C-alpha positions as a printed Julia matrix, in Angstrom:
399×3 Matrix{Float64}:
  23.14   25.92    7.43
  19.58   24.93    6.61
  17.6    22.34    8.52
  17.86   19.87    5.64
  21.63   20.22    5.5
  21.91   19.76    9.26
  19.91   16.53    9.11
  21.94   15.27    6.18
  25.19   16.06    7.99
  23.93   14.21   11.07
  23.53   11.08    8.94
  19.74   11.05    8.86
  17.64   10.64    5.73
  16.83   13.89    3.97
  13.04   14.35    3.98
  11.32   15.19    0.7
  10.64   18.88    0.09
   7.16   20.11    1.02
   4.54   19.97   -1.72
   3.65   23.21   -3.44
   0.08   24.39   -3.03
  -1.78   24.6    -6.32
  -3.01   28.02   -7.35
  -6.72   28.51   -8.2
  -5.75   28.91  -11.86
  -3.95   25.53  -11.88
  -6.92   23.86  -10.16
  -9.29   25.33  -12.76
  -7.28   24.07  -15.74
  -6.87   20.59  -14.24
 -10.59   20.39  -13.55
 -11.32   21.55  -17.09
  -9.05   18.84  -18.49
 -10.86   16.17  -16.47
 -14.23   17.42  -17.73
 -13.01   17.27  -21.35
 -11.66   13.72  -20.91
 -14.9    12.59  -19.24
 -16.93   14.14  -22.07
 -14.85   12.35  -24.72
 -15.17    9.01  -22.87
 -18.95    9.46  -22.56
 -19.24   10.31  -26.25
 -17.27    7.2   -27.23
 -19.44    4.96  -25.04
 -22.7     6.46  -26.35
 -21.49    6.23  -29.94
 -20.54    2.56  -29.53
 -23.9     1.84  -27.88
 -25.79    3.53  -30.73
 -23.78    1.54  -33.32
 -24.64   -1.71  -31.54
 -28.33   -0.8   -31.35
 -28.37    0.08  -35.06
 -27.11   -3.41  -35.88
 -29.51   -5.09  -33.48
 -26.66   -6.28  -31.25
 -26.99   -6.47  -27.49
 -24.26   -5.58  -25.01
 -23.29   -6.79  -21.56
 -21.39   -9.65  -19.96
 -24.2   -12.18  -19.87
 -22.76  -13.96  -22.91
 -19.94  -15.3   -20.71
 -22.35  -17.92  -19.36
 -23.53  -19.03  -22.8
 -22.24  -22.28  -24.27
 -19.44  -21.97  -26.79
 -19.44  -24.22  -29.84
 -15.76  -24.25  -30.7
 -12.73  -26.3   -29.72
  -9.17  -25.24  -28.94
  -5.69  -26.59  -29.59
  -3.65  -28.54  -27.09
  -2.08  -26.79  -24.11
  -1.86  -27.21  -20.34
  -5.57  -26.53  -19.89
  -8.12  -28.0   -22.27
 -11.49  -26.77  -23.48
 -14.31  -28.84  -24.96
 -17.24  -27.59  -27.08
 -20.35  -27.0   -24.97
 -18.57  -25.32  -22.08
 -19.18  -21.64  -21.36
 -17.32  -18.66  -22.77
 -16.2   -17.89  -19.24
 -14.54  -21.31  -19.05
 -12.84  -20.69  -22.39
 -11.54  -17.37  -21.1
 -10.22  -19.04  -17.94
  -8.47  -21.68  -20.06
  -6.79  -18.98  -22.14
  -5.72  -17.13  -19.0
  -4.31  -20.33  -17.48
  -2.33  -21.14  -20.63
  -0.93  -17.61  -20.78
   0.09  -17.62  -17.12
   1.67  -21.07  -17.43
   3.81  -20.29  -20.47
   4.73  -16.86  -19.07
   5.84  -18.22  -15.67
   8.02  -21.03  -17.05
   9.46  -18.66  -19.67
  10.27  -16.02  -17.03
  12.07  -18.6   -14.9
  14.03  -19.98  -17.87
  14.88  -16.54  -19.25
  16.07  -15.35  -15.83
  18.38  -18.33  -15.29
  19.7   -18.38  -18.85
  20.1   -14.6   -18.98
  22.05  -14.59  -15.72
  24.4   -17.3   -16.97
  24.96  -15.53  -20.3
  25.49  -12.19  -18.55
  28.12  -13.7   -16.26
  29.75  -15.41  -19.24
  30.06  -12.05  -21.0
  32.12  -10.83  -18.03
  34.32  -13.92  -18.08
  38.04  -13.64  -18.85
  37.73  -16.78  -20.94
  37.65  -15.58  -24.53
  35.59  -18.52  -25.79
  32.9   -18.18  -23.13
  32.71  -14.4   -23.55
  32.63  -14.67  -27.34
  29.85  -17.28  -27.38
  27.8   -15.22  -24.93
  28.24  -12.12  -27.05
  27.22  -14.02  -30.2
  24.11  -15.3   -28.42
  23.08  -11.8   -27.35
  23.66  -10.31  -30.79
  21.81  -13.12  -32.57
  18.69  -13.2   -30.39
  18.39   -9.46  -29.73
  18.65   -8.48  -33.38
  16.12  -10.86  -34.93
  12.34  -10.36  -34.6
  10.74  -12.41  -31.87
   7.95  -13.6   -34.14
  10.54  -14.97  -36.56
  12.15  -16.9   -33.71
   8.8   -18.33  -32.59
   7.95  -19.47  -36.13
  11.45  -20.95  -36.46
  11.02  -23.07  -33.32
   7.54  -24.14  -34.43
   8.91  -25.23  -37.82
  11.77  -27.05  -36.08
   9.47  -29.13  -33.87
   6.94  -29.88  -36.6
   9.76  -31.17  -38.85
  10.87  -33.76  -36.31
  10.33  -37.45  -37.23
   6.94  -39.12  -36.87
   6.05  -40.81  -33.59
   7.19  -44.25  -34.82
  10.66  -42.83  -35.64
  10.85  -40.42  -32.73
  14.06  -39.46  -30.99
  14.34  -41.19  -27.63
  16.3   -40.56  -24.44
  16.53  -43.71  -22.33
  13.14  -44.91  -23.62
  11.57  -42.36  -21.25
  11.54  -39.1   -23.2
  10.43  -39.02  -26.84
  10.62  -36.14  -29.32
   8.53  -36.23  -32.48
   6.42  -33.95  -34.64
   3.63  -34.47  -32.07
   5.75  -32.76  -29.41
   7.89  -33.98  -26.53
   6.46  -36.83  -24.43
   7.94  -37.39  -20.99
   7.05  -39.22  -17.75
   4.53  -37.56  -15.46
   2.83  -38.38  -12.13
  -0.3   -40.49  -12.4
  -2.1   -38.11  -10.05
  -0.98  -34.75  -11.4
  -3.48  -32.78   -9.31
  -1.89  -33.93   -6.03
   1.58  -32.96   -7.21
   0.28  -29.58   -8.36
  -1.26  -28.98   -4.93
   1.97  -30.05   -3.25
   3.95  -27.68   -5.48
   1.58  -24.83   -4.57
   2.03  -25.64   -0.88
   5.8   -25.68   -1.35
   5.65  -22.26   -3.02
   3.68  -20.84   -0.09
   6.29  -22.36    2.23
   8.99  -20.66    0.17
   7.28  -17.29    0.69
   7.14  -17.93    4.45
  10.81  -18.97    4.46
  11.69  -15.77    2.6
   9.84  -13.72    5.22
  11.72  -15.53    7.99
  15.05  -14.78    6.29
  14.13  -11.08    6.09
  13.32  -11.01    9.81
  16.53  -12.89   10.63
  18.6   -10.43    8.59
  16.98   -7.47   10.35
  17.76   -9.08   13.7
  21.38   -9.62   12.65
  21.75   -5.97   11.62
  20.2    -4.82   14.89
  21.98   -7.11   17.32
  24.9    -8.56   15.36
  23.75  -12.11   16.22
  23.26  -14.77   13.56
  20.53  -17.36   13.8
  22.52  -20.52   13.14
  19.63  -22.91   12.38
  18.2   -20.46    9.8
  19.1   -22.59    6.77
  17.55  -25.72    8.3
  14.41  -23.8     9.25
  14.08  -22.45    5.7
  14.38  -25.93    4.17
  11.81  -27.27    6.63
   9.38  -24.43    5.87
   9.6   -25.16    2.15
   9.42  -28.96    2.26
   7.05  -29.51    5.19
   3.85  -28.05    3.59
   4.45  -29.94    0.33
   5.05  -33.22    2.17
   1.97  -32.73    4.35
  -0.26  -32.16    1.29
   1.28  -35.13   -0.5
   0.89  -37.42    2.53
  -2.69  -36.26    3.17
  -3.6   -37.33   -0.38
  -2.32  -40.85    0.25
   1.3   -40.27   -0.8
   0.82  -41.28   -4.47
   4.13  -42.27   -6.05
   3.0   -43.84   -9.33
   4.41  -42.37  -12.53
   3.05  -42.7   -16.04
   5.61  -43.39  -18.77
   4.75  -42.59  -22.42
   4.34  -45.66  -24.63
   3.89  -45.69  -28.4
   0.47  -47.03  -29.36
  -0.58  -46.7   -32.97
   0.46  -43.34  -34.35
   0.9   -41.5   -31.06
   2.14  -41.86  -27.49
  -0.14  -42.8   -24.63
   0.55  -42.0   -21.0
   2.92  -39.48  -19.5
   2.66  -35.84  -20.5
   3.12  -34.37  -23.96
   4.31  -30.83  -24.6
   2.82  -29.74  -27.92
   4.93  -28.1   -30.66
   2.89  -24.91  -30.16
   3.79  -24.68  -26.49
   7.44  -25.54  -27.09
   7.72  -22.94  -29.85
   6.27  -20.09  -27.78
   8.26  -21.24  -24.73
  11.61  -21.28  -26.55
  10.78  -18.11  -28.47
   9.96  -16.13  -25.35
  12.72  -17.55  -23.16
  15.68  -17.21  -25.52
  14.68  -13.77  -26.78
  14.14  -12.18  -23.35
  17.2   -13.98  -21.93
  19.39  -11.99  -24.34
  18.09   -8.73  -22.86
  18.38  -10.01  -19.3
  22.01  -10.96  -19.99
  22.82   -7.35  -20.84
  20.93   -6.11  -17.79
  22.89   -8.47  -15.53
  26.18   -7.47  -17.16
  25.41   -3.78  -16.69
  24.28   -4.32  -13.09
  27.49   -6.1   -12.11
  29.53   -3.55  -14.04
  27.94   -0.75  -12.0
  29.62   -2.03   -8.82
  32.82   -0.1    -8.22
  35.98   -2.15   -8.72
  37.21   -0.97   -5.34
  34.52   -3.15   -3.76
  36.17   -6.24   -5.29
  39.6    -5.15   -4.12
  38.38   -4.49   -0.59
  36.65   -7.89   -0.46
  39.8    -9.65   -1.67
  41.82   -7.78    0.95
  39.77   -9.16    3.82
  39.99  -12.69    2.4
  36.44  -13.28    1.14
  35.99  -16.13   -1.32
  34.74  -15.38   -4.83
  31.3   -16.83   -4.06
  31.0   -14.67   -0.93
  32.12  -11.6    -2.87
  29.34  -12.04   -5.42
  26.73  -13.18   -2.91
  27.3   -10.64   -0.12
  28.84   -7.63   -1.84
  28.22   -7.58   -5.58
  24.68   -9.04   -5.79
  23.01   -6.7    -3.23
  24.43   -3.63   -5.01
  23.88   -4.89   -8.55
  20.27   -5.86   -7.87
  19.41   -2.22   -7.2
  20.36   -1.54  -10.82
  19.03   -4.8   -12.27
  15.51   -5.01  -10.83
  13.75   -2.05  -12.57
  14.72   -2.98  -16.18
  14.31   -6.67  -15.33
  10.67   -6.07  -14.36
  10.16   -4.26  -17.67
  11.42   -7.34  -19.52
   9.05   -9.56  -17.54
   6.13   -7.36  -18.54
   7.34   -7.46  -22.15
   7.5   -11.26  -22.02
   3.95  -11.43  -20.65
   2.57   -9.22  -23.41
   4.59  -10.95  -26.14
   3.03  -14.28  -25.16
   0.13  -13.1   -27.33
   2.35  -13.88  -30.35
   1.35  -17.49  -29.79
  -1.7   -16.74  -31.95
   0.61  -16.95  -34.98
   1.25  -20.67  -34.39
  -2.1   -21.66  -32.89
  -1.2   -21.73  -29.21
  -4.48  -21.21  -27.27
  -3.41  -18.34  -25.05
  -5.53  -15.49  -23.73
  -5.28  -13.42  -26.92
  -5.99  -16.34  -29.26
  -9.02  -17.55  -27.32
 -10.34  -14.0   -26.93
 -10.09  -13.57  -30.69
 -12.1   -16.76  -31.19
 -14.64  -15.68  -28.58
 -15.37  -12.34  -30.19
 -15.74  -14.04  -33.59
 -18.36  -16.5   -32.31
 -20.15  -14.25  -29.82
 -20.03  -10.94  -31.69
 -19.21   -9.13  -28.41
 -16.12   -7.38  -29.7
 -16.04   -4.48  -27.25
 -16.73   -6.59  -24.16
 -14.14   -9.25  -25.06
 -11.45   -6.69  -25.89
 -12.11   -4.76  -22.67
 -11.91   -7.92  -20.56
  -8.71   -9.04  -22.28
  -7.09   -5.62  -21.88
  -8.09   -5.47  -18.21
  -6.59   -8.9   -17.52
  -3.29   -8.04  -19.21
  -3.24   -4.75  -17.28
  -3.78   -6.49  -13.93
  -1.04   -9.03  -14.61
   1.41   -6.32  -15.69
   0.59   -4.25  -12.61
   1.15   -7.33  -10.43
   4.65   -7.7   -11.89
   5.24   -4.01  -11.26
   4.08   -4.32   -7.65
   6.43   -7.27   -7.1
   9.26   -5.22   -8.6
   8.52   -2.31   -6.26
   8.53   -4.66   -3.28
  11.89   -6.08   -4.35
  13.22   -2.54   -4.81
  12.22   -1.63   -1.28
  13.84   -4.79    0.08
  17.19   -4.11   -1.61
  17.15   -0.35   -1.05
  19.94    1.16    1.02
  18.59    1.78    4.57
  18.23    5.46    5.42
  17.88    6.65    1.82
  14.78    7.76    0.02
  14.11    6.85   -3.6
């Protein structure tokens, strides 16, 4: 019996096989390939530089600090003419991140619910979930975005808007709803609460490792987690004077004043991204739960676990190992597809970059910056996925 088999029989993790040493011939051909690629890249750069010089165009990133003479549509972050190109780029990045984050959250929740409904024994629930998946997966995403944009722009005018309790109003100007008077304080408190959530998650990981090692549960864990999440947010809110005033939208003239208004462009890209990706997430969730052997359910029922405990303690940890990799791919897809907002005038990163290169003439620089930013955000999602994979991996096994 080999050493690897002995270790595997003893219950230990099988180490990866030793790496093969490259032969001189393999090293030569790899080095030659790198030289060819470097030569091609150099030729492309020199050719682009010569083309710019022939047209009398300068290159570099100094234009980012020049003043831009264009305006942008409404979104979470606003841009006024006279501000720098760098500010415009930051506004586009902020709008992209905002719509991507809220769409990811919505798509995840909706996709999970639809995926569970597809597994339901209730024929109506399963049928409706299946119809949802078929409808949204098999129509182009751009068509869905344009549909939602047309829907919101065809709503009544502000004077005849739809109202919910005289607090929320829907019109062709968007959806107006109450908002805090001091939005910056609430945003800071939310950021502090998110940091507290990360700390609480770390504490739960340490508590679970302690339980596996010693068999002892930390009874006040749930209370500690709630305190870690709420305490930072409350401290930030109290330090700012504990503002509690809310602004309610009121119709004045032809539009609403006060509160916060979600523009038709934002709502269209938000619904288009969320509902489309949720259909794919539903199938991923269904497949992940279906990958858990039915004997696991039978064993859990035998020992008297409730249905919620079965899904929370037995099904979810095993299904997540199957769900996370394709789920991360859908998140990256959602991030990149946010650039479709250019079709309806939403000022996201792609739309603003397109405007910037038109006004500045720095096509190569703007495209390179935009591509680098999308790449960094996609890699960040991938890194988070890898961390989640390591957390849910079976102890003692190598990937």
